[in-house]
C-alpha positions as CSV (number, residue, x, y, z in Angstrom):
1,Q,-4.0,17.4,9.2
2,V,-3.3,13.9,8.1
3,Q,-0.9,13.5,5.2
4,L,0.1,10.3,3.4
5,V,2.8,10.9,0.8
6,E,3.9,8.0,-1.4
7,F,7.4,7.6,-3.0
8,G,9.2,5.1,-5.1
9,G,7.0,4.4,-8.1
10,G,8.5,4.2,-11.6
11,L,9.1,2.0,-14.6
12,V,10.5,-1.5,-14.2
13,Q,10.9,-4.6,-16.4
14,A,8.8,-7.7,-15.7
15,G,10.5,-9.8,-13.1
16,G,12.1,-6.7,-11.4
17,S,11.5,-5.1,-8.0
18,L,10.4,-1.8,-6.6
19,R,9.9,-0.6,-3.0
20,L,7.2,2.0,-2.3
21,S,7.3,4.2,0.7
22,C,4.5,6.1,2.4
23,A,5.4,8.9,4.8
24,A,2.5,9.4,7.3
25,S,2.0,12.5,9.4
26,G,-0.6,14.6,11.2
27,R,-1.7,12.3,13.9
28,T,-0.9,9.2,15.9
29,F,-1.8,6.0,14.0
30,T,-1.9,3.6,16.9
31,G,-4.7,1.1,16.3
32,Y,-4.9,2.0,12.6
33,A,-4.6,-0.3,9.6
34,M,-2.3,1.0,7.0
35,A,-2.7,-0.3,3.5
36,W,-1.9,-0.1,-0.1
37,F,-4.5,-0.2,-2.9
38,R,-4.0,0.1,-6.6
39,Q,-6.0,1.2,-9.6
40,A,-5.3,0.4,-13.2
41,P,-6.8,2.3,-16.1
42,G,-10.4,1.5,-16.5
43,K,-10.6,-0.7,-13.4
44,E,-11.8,-0.2,-9.9
45,R,-9.4,0.5,-7.1
46,E,-8.4,-2.8,-5.5
47,F,-6.8,-3.9,-2.2
48,V,-3.2,-5.0,-2.2
49,A,-2.0,-5.4,1.4
50,A,-2.6,-4.1,4.9
51,V,-0.6,-3.9,8.1
52,S,-1.4,-3.1,11.7
53,W,0.3,0.0,12.8
54,S,0.4,-1.3,16.4
55,D,1.7,-4.9,16.1
56,G,2.9,-5.3,12.5
57,T,0.5,-8.1,11.6
58,S,-0.2,-8.0,7.9
59,Y,-2.1,-9.7,5.1
60,S,-2.2,-9.3,1.4
61,A,-4.4,-10.1,-1.6
62,D,-4.1,-13.4,-3.3
63,S,-2.9,-11.8,-6.5
64,V,0.3,-10.5,-4.8
65,K,0.9,-13.1,-2.1
66,G,4.4,-14.4,-2.1
67,R,5.6,-11.4,-4.2
68,F,4.7,-8.3,-2.3
69,T,5.5,-7.6,1.4
70,I,4.0,-4.7,3.4
71,S,5.7,-3.4,6.5
72,R,5.9,-0.4,8.7
73,D,8.5,1.5,10.7
74,N,6.8,3.3,13.6
75,A,9.8,5.4,14.4
76,K,10.0,6.8,10.9
77,K,6.2,6.8,10.6
78,T,6.6,5.1,7.2
79,V,4.8,2.2,5.5
80,Y,6.6,0.2,2.9
81,L,5.5,-2.1,0.0
82,Q,8.3,-4.3,-1.3
83,M,7.3,-5.6,-4.7
84,N,9.2,-8.4,-6.2
85,S,8.7,-10.5,-9.4
86,L,6.7,-7.7,-10.9
87,K,4.3,-8.5,-13.7
88,P,2.8,-6.2,-16.4
89,E,-0.6,-6.7,-14.7
90,D,0.8,-5.0,-11.6
91,T,0.9,-1.7,-13.6
92,A,-1.3,0.8,-11.7
93,V,-1.4,3.8,-9.6
94,Y,-0.6,2.7,-6.0
95,Y,-2.2,4.5,-3.1
96,C,-1.3,4.5,0.6
97,T,-4.2,4.7,2.9
98,A,-5.2,4.4,6.6
99,S,-8.3,3.1,8.4
100,R,-9.4,3.9,11.9
101,L,-11.1,0.4,12.0
102,G,-7.7,-1.2,12.4
103,L,-6.5,-4.4,10.8
104,Y,-9.0,-6.7,12.5
105,G,-11.9,-4.4,11.9
106,S,-11.4,-3.9,8.2
107,S,-11.8,-6.3,5.3
108,G,-10.0,-4.5,2.5
109,S,-12.9,-2.4,1.3
110,V,-12.2,1.0,-0.1
111,E,-15.0,2.5,2.0
112,E,-13.3,1.4,5.2
113,Y,-10.3,3.7,4.7
114,D,-10.3,7.3,5.9
115,Y,-7.2,8.9,4.6
116,W,-5.5,8.6,1.2
117,G,-2.3,9.6,-0.5
118,Q,-2.1,11.1,-3.9
119,G,-0.8,7.9,-5.5
120,T,2.4,6.9,-7.3
121,Q,2.5,5.3,-10.7
122,V,4.1,1.9,-11.1
123,T,4.6,0.7,-14.7
124,V,5.9,-2.8,-15.5
125,S,7.0,-3.4,-19.0
126,S,7.0,-6.9,-20.6
């Protein structure tokens, strides 16, 4: 049974940093894309960043480019999201997710992702 468990959310002031972690278990993720999405109150879930489990290649949404970095540690089966220069508009529940399509087969759409964590709240105060 696949499990994705997120850690590291919390309350931070604007301009601050947080690092989210996602512990993945239950299968081998070779070839998968691992990603972070977020959902703010009253808004649709949106893509943040994705990384290839196999080779570490990554890309991110324009709204977080230059501020957020996604990475993975295969040995620890963990995916990270380092968030710097946080803004109040980054406030959301952040979800870890995995897609069998892989990084090159997915385009950041929610429907392309097969497994989801329970989410962790990130709140950025102004």
